[in-house]
C-alpha positions as CSV (number, residue, x, y, z in Angstrom):
1,M,-39.6,65.6,-51.5
2,Y,-38.6,64.1,-54.5
3,T,-36.6,67.9,-55.1
4,R,-35.1,68.9,-51.8
5,S,-32.9,64.9,-52.5
6,K,-32.6,65.6,-55.9
7,L,-30.9,69.2,-54.3
8,N,-29.3,67.6,-52.1
9,K,-27.4,64.7,-53.9
10,T,-26.1,68.0,-56.0
11,V,-24.8,69.6,-53.7
12,T,-23.0,66.8,-52.2
13,W,-21.0,66.0,-56.3
14,I,-20.2,70.1,-55.9
15,F,-18.7,69.7,-52.3
16,L,-17.5,66.5,-53.9
17,A,-16.4,68.0,-57.2
18,I,-14.9,70.2,-55.7
19,A,-12.6,68.4,-53.0
20,L,-11.4,66.7,-56.0
21,V,-9.5,69.8,-57.5
22,I,-8.4,70.8,-54.3
23,M,-6.7,67.9,-53.9
24,L,-5.6,66.9,-57.6
25,S,-4.5,71.2,-57.8
26,P,-1.2,70.0,-56.2
27,F,-0.7,67.0,-59.1
28,Y,-1.1,69.2,-61.5
29,F,1.3,71.3,-60.6
30,I,3.7,69.2,-60.4
31,V,3.6,66.7,-63.4
32,V,2.3,70.0,-65.9
33,N,5.9,71.3,-64.6
34,S,7.9,69.2,-65.1
35,F,7.5,68.9,-68.6
36,K,8.5,72.8,-68.6
37,P,11.4,75.0,-68.4
38,L,12.4,77.2,-65.5
39,S,11.7,80.7,-67.4
40,E,7.6,79.0,-68.2
41,I,7.1,77.9,-64.5
42,A,7.8,81.1,-62.7
43,A,5.7,82.8,-65.9
44,D,2.8,80.8,-65.1
45,G,3.3,77.7,-62.6
46,F,-0.4,76.8,-64.3
47,A,-0.1,77.1,-67.6
48,L,0.1,74.0,-70.0
49,P,3.3,73.7,-71.6
50,K,4.5,75.0,-74.6
51,H,6.3,72.5,-75.8
52,F,6.3,69.1,-74.1
53,S,10.5,68.0,-74.0
54,F,11.4,65.7,-71.7
55,D,14.9,67.3,-70.6
56,N,14.3,67.9,-67.5
57,Y,13.6,64.4,-67.0
58,T,16.9,63.0,-68.8
59,T,18.5,65.7,-65.8
60,A,17.0,64.3,-63.1
61,W,17.9,61.2,-64.0
62,T,21.6,61.5,-64.2
63,R,22.4,64.0,-61.6
64,L,20.3,62.6,-58.9
65,K,21.7,58.7,-60.2
66,F,18.2,58.0,-60.5
67,G,19.3,54.5,-60.9
68,R,20.4,53.5,-58.3
69,A,18.1,55.4,-56.2
70,L,15.4,53.7,-57.3
71,W,16.8,50.6,-56.2
72,N,18.2,51.5,-53.2
73,T,14.3,52.3,-52.2
74,T,13.3,50.2,-53.8
75,A,15.0,47.2,-51.8
76,V,15.0,48.9,-48.7
77,T,10.9,49.2,-48.7
78,V,11.1,45.0,-49.9
79,L,13.2,43.8,-47.3
80,S,11.1,46.4,-45.2
81,T,7.9,45.3,-45.7
82,I,9.1,41.6,-45.4
83,G,9.3,41.7,-42.0
84,P,5.9,43.1,-40.7
85,V,4.5,40.4,-43.1
86,I,5.9,37.2,-41.8
87,L,7.0,38.7,-37.7
88,G,3.2,40.1,-37.6
89,S,1.4,38.1,-38.9
90,M,2.6,35.5,-36.5
91,A,2.5,37.8,-33.4
92,G,-0.8,39.2,-33.9
93,Y,-2.2,35.6,-34.1
94,W,-0.2,34.8,-31.5
95,F,-1.9,36.7,-29.6
96,A,-5.4,37.0,-30.3
97,R,-5.3,32.4,-29.6
98,H,-3.0,32.9,-25.8
99,F,-4.6,36.3,-25.0
100,N,-4.4,36.3,-21.3
101,K,-4.3,37.9,-18.2
102,F,-0.2,36.9,-18.6
103,T,0.2,38.4,-22.3
104,K,-2.6,40.7,-22.7
105,P,0.3,44.0,-20.9
106,I,3.1,42.4,-23.0
107,Y,0.6,43.1,-26.4
108,L,-0.8,46.6,-24.7
109,F,2.4,47.8,-24.3
110,M,3.7,47.1,-27.8
111,I,0.0,48.7,-28.8
112,G,0.6,51.6,-26.9
113,S,4.4,52.3,-29.0
114,M,2.5,53.1,-31.3
115,A,1.7,57.1,-29.7
116,I,6.0,57.6,-28.8
117,P,6.6,59.6,-32.2
118,F,10.7,58.2,-34.0
119,Q,11.5,61.9,-33.2
120,A,11.2,61.4,-29.6
121,V,13.7,57.5,-29.4
122,M,15.5,59.0,-32.2
123,I,19.0,60.0,-30.1
124,P,18.8,56.6,-28.7
125,F,18.3,54.3,-30.8
126,A,20.8,55.4,-33.2
127,K,23.3,54.6,-30.3
128,V,21.5,51.2,-30.6
129,A,21.8,50.8,-33.9
130,K,25.5,51.7,-34.6
131,A,26.4,49.8,-31.5
132,M,24.7,46.9,-33.3
133,H,26.3,47.7,-36.6
134,L,23.3,48.1,-38.6
135,M,24.6,51.5,-39.9
136,N,25.0,52.1,-43.4
137,S,23.1,49.7,-44.9
138,I,20.2,48.2,-46.3
139,W,19.5,45.2,-44.3
140,G,20.8,47.2,-41.7
141,L,17.1,50.3,-41.9
142,A,14.9,47.2,-42.8
143,V,15.5,45.8,-38.9
144,C,14.6,49.4,-38.0
145,F,12.1,49.7,-39.9
146,W,10.9,46.2,-39.0
147,A,10.4,47.6,-34.9
148,F,9.1,50.8,-35.4
149,S,6.0,48.6,-38.2
150,L,5.4,45.5,-35.7
151,P,2.8,47.7,-33.5
152,I,0.2,48.2,-36.3
153,S,1.2,44.5,-37.7
154,I,0.0,42.9,-34.8
155,F,-2.6,44.8,-33.7
156,L,-4.5,45.1,-37.4
157,V,-3.4,40.6,-37.1
158,F,-5.6,40.7,-33.6
159,G,-8.7,42.1,-34.8
160,A,-8.9,40.3,-38.0
161,T,-7.6,36.9,-36.2
162,K,-10.8,37.5,-33.5
163,S,-13.4,36.6,-37.0
164,V,-11.0,33.4,-38.3
165,P,-13.8,30.3,-36.5
166,L,-12.2,28.2,-34.2
167,E,-13.7,25.3,-36.1
168,I,-11.7,25.5,-38.9
169,E,-7.8,25.6,-37.0
170,E,-9.7,22.7,-34.9
171,A,-10.5,19.9,-38.0
172,A,-7.5,21.9,-39.6
173,I,-5.0,19.8,-36.5
174,I,-7.9,17.0,-36.8
175,D,-6.4,16.3,-39.9
176,G,-2.6,17.2,-38.8
177,C,-1.5,19.9,-39.3
178,S,1.4,21.3,-37.5
179,P,1.5,24.6,-36.0
180,L,3.5,26.4,-39.1
181,M,0.5,24.7,-41.2
182,L,-2.0,25.3,-39.4
183,F,-0.8,29.8,-39.7
184,W,0.0,29.0,-43.4
185,R,-1.2,27.4,-45.1
186,V,-5.1,28.2,-42.9
187,V,-4.9,31.0,-40.5
188,F,-3.1,33.4,-43.7
189,P,-5.2,33.0,-46.3
190,L,-8.1,34.1,-43.9
191,I,-6.3,37.4,-42.1
192,K,-4.6,38.1,-45.5
193,P,-6.5,41.4,-46.2
194,A,-5.5,43.0,-42.8
195,V,-2.2,41.5,-43.4
196,M,-2.4,43.2,-46.6
197,T,-3.0,46.4,-45.3
198,F,-0.9,47.7,-42.3
199,S,1.6,45.8,-45.9
200,I,0.5,49.0,-48.7
201,I,0.2,51.3,-44.9
202,N,3.7,50.2,-44.2
203,I,5.0,50.9,-48.3
204,F,4.0,54.2,-48.2
205,W,6.4,55.0,-45.0
206,Y,9.8,53.6,-45.9
207,W,9.1,54.8,-50.3
208,N,8.9,58.5,-48.9
209,D,10.4,58.7,-45.6
210,Y,14.0,60.4,-44.9
211,L,14.3,60.5,-41.2
212,M,15.2,57.3,-40.5
213,T,16.9,57.0,-44.4
214,Q,19.3,60.1,-43.4
215,M,20.1,59.0,-39.9
216,M,20.6,55.2,-41.0
217,L,22.3,55.4,-44.6
218,T,25.3,58.5,-44.9
219,R,27.5,56.8,-47.5
220,P,26.1,58.2,-50.5
221,A,25.7,55.3,-52.7
222,L,23.5,54.0,-49.9
223,R,20.8,56.9,-50.9
224,T,17.3,56.6,-51.0
225,I,15.2,58.8,-53.5
226,Q,14.1,61.1,-51.1
227,L,17.9,61.6,-49.7
228,S,19.0,62.6,-53.3
229,M,16.3,64.2,-54.0
230,Q,18.0,66.4,-50.5
231,S,20.8,66.5,-51.7
232,M,19.5,67.8,-55.7
233,F,18.1,71.2,-53.5
234,N,21.6,71.4,-51.2
235,E,23.5,72.2,-54.7
236,A,21.4,73.8,-56.8
237,F,17.5,74.9,-54.5
238,Y,16.5,76.8,-57.5
239,A,16.3,74.1,-60.0
240,W,13.0,74.2,-59.7
241,D,12.6,72.3,-63.5
242,T,14.4,69.1,-62.9
243,A,13.2,69.1,-59.2
244,L,9.8,68.7,-60.0
245,A,10.2,66.2,-63.0
246,A,12.7,64.2,-60.3
247,L,9.4,63.7,-57.8
248,T,7.2,62.6,-60.7
249,L,9.2,60.1,-61.1
250,S,9.4,59.5,-57.7
251,L,5.1,59.5,-57.0
252,I,5.1,57.3,-60.1
253,P,5.7,53.1,-58.6
254,M,3.3,54.6,-55.9
255,L,0.5,56.1,-57.6
256,I,1.0,52.5,-60.0
257,V,0.9,49.8,-56.8
258,F,-1.3,52.0,-54.8
259,T,-4.0,51.1,-58.0
260,L,-3.3,47.8,-57.6
261,L,-3.5,47.4,-54.2
262,Q,-6.5,50.4,-52.9
263,K,-9.3,47.6,-53.1
264,N,-7.6,45.6,-50.3
265,V,-7.3,48.6,-48.1
266,L,-11.3,48.6,-47.0
267,E,-10.9,45.1,-46.2
268,G,-8.8,44.9,-44.6
269,I,-9.8,47.7,-41.7
270,S,-13.0,46.0,-41.8
271,A,-11.7,42.6,-40.9
272,G,-9.1,45.0,-37.9
273,A,-11.5,46.3,-36.2
274,V,-13.8,43.2,-35.9
275,K,-14.3,43.6,-31.6
276,G,-12.9,40.0,-29.7
């Protein structure tokens, strides 16, 4: 029995090691080749560089105007995250505490909208955004992201709110809490894992989005990292050395964010899975 258990554990570790190598190999290729000239990349893409050089990073920073693109991308991500945190958490809490035959269809309609891909509504959505003067605006793009982020935010907060005992809210009301104070000071800290979960999911989406961002921001001065990357490929498709350096630069902020916040993801998923 002991030998079989040990064998199963060994096989599991081997399988996990193989899966880890497969998943990390693209990152290895990107990072290692970002330090190599194009000739070395063409000769052997998986070999270590003969001499580590940051020339590709300097070129990428200059050609992509990376500083401005980084600022635009950060502004879009931060502003887009604010809406779901405030509006999504409040709406999800309200639906959970006022779930009846009148609010249930509205809630189900909002949740059902998650099944509709952006590509299916892209053209009418662009016309509405243009009519509302949201085009070529960082704030306008953030508002558009709010519209597509609220359903998942409401869904997770709705489930997390079910785990909050009503007795806590009743005690806060007796102590004189107003509705807003009750939510932000009592309920919000208890549903924070769910809020962190959809915030992390949304942050990765906002940071890496290309389709909606390209549609909304057409001015060169408003280009995000993804749009700048695309423009560079249009200008010099075979500049893989510079492109890989730029791609590495674009990955660093998200790797830092995920490393710092990853423990909140599982907590939020568990909180949002509570049966109502």
